[in-house]
C-alpha positions as CSV (number, residue, x, y, z in Angstrom):
1,X,-22.6,12.5,-23.5
2,X,-18.8,12.6,-23.0
3,X,-19.0,15.9,-21.2
4,X,-21.6,14.6,-18.8
5,X,-19.6,11.5,-18.1
6,X,-16.5,13.6,-17.5
7,X,-18.5,15.9,-15.2
8,X,-19.7,12.9,-13.2
9,X,-16.1,11.5,-13.0
10,X,-14.9,14.9,-11.7
11,X,-17.5,14.8,-9.0
12,X,-16.5,11.3,-8.0
13,X,-12.8,12.4,-7.9
14,X,-13.7,15.4,-5.7
15,X,-15.7,13.1,-3.3
16,X,-12.7,10.7,-3.2
17,X,-10.4,13.6,-2.3
18,X,-12.8,14.8,0.4
19,X,-12.9,11.3,1.9
20,X,-9.1,11.0,1.8
21,X,-8.9,14.3,3.7
22,X,-11.4,13.0,6.2
23,X,-9.3,9.9,6.7
24,X,-6.2,12.1,7.3
25,X,-8.0,14.1,9.9
26,X,-9.2,10.9,11.6
27,X,-5.6,9.6,11.6
28,X,-4.5,12.8,13.4
29,X,-7.3,12.4,15.9
30,X,-6.4,8.8,16.5
31,X,-2.8,9.7,17.0
32,X,-3.6,12.4,19.5
33,X,-6.0,10.1,21.4
34,X,-3.3,7.4,21.6
35,X,-0.6,9.9,22.6
36,X,-2.6,11.3,25.5
37,X,-4.3,8.1,26.6
38,X,-7.4,10.4,27.0
39,X,-10.0,8.2,25.4
40,X,-11.6,4.9,26.2
41,X,-10.7,1.9,24.0
42,X,-14.1,1.9,22.4
43,X,-13.6,5.5,21.1
44,X,-10.3,4.6,19.5
45,X,-11.9,1.5,17.9
46,X,-14.7,3.7,16.6
47,X,-12.3,6.2,15.1
48,X,-10.3,3.4,13.6
49,X,-13.4,1.9,12.0
50,X,-14.5,5.2,10.5
51,X,-10.9,5.8,9.2
52,X,-11.0,2.4,7.5
53,X,-14.5,3.2,6.0
54,X,-13.3,6.6,4.7
55,X,-10.2,5.0,3.1
56,X,-12.2,2.2,1.5
57,X,-14.9,4.6,0.2
58,X,-12.2,7.0,-1.2
59,X,-10.5,4.2,-3.0
60,X,-13.8,2.9,-4.4
61,X,-14.8,6.4,-5.6
62,X,-11.5,7.0,-7.2
63,X,-11.7,3.7,-9.1
64,X,-15.3,4.5,-10.2
65,X,-14.2,7.9,-11.4
66,X,-11.3,6.3,-13.4
67,X,-13.6,3.7,-15.0
68,X,-16.2,6.3,-15.8
69,X,-13.6,8.5,-17.3
70,X,-12.3,5.6,-19.5
71,X,-15.9,4.7,-20.5
72,X,-16.5,8.3,-21.5
73,X,-13.5,8.2,-23.7
74,X,-15.0,5.5,-25.8
75,X,-16.9,6.3,-29.0
76,X,-20.7,6.6,-28.2
77,X,-23.5,7.3,-30.7
């Protein structure tokens, strides 16, 4: 059971990293849009909302992975 929990925690950590990378790419896009003034305000707002969602989801997944990892370290029958 510990191995399965550890495997699930690893998947959650990988997903959290992927979302963090997505948020970083969105920050770069947001910065370029602002620097060039090339996008309407609604697009910048949309990118900002997606960036926030990625950051929140990444943090939630990282926390879930940490909790699952700790749970897996407990003694189970």
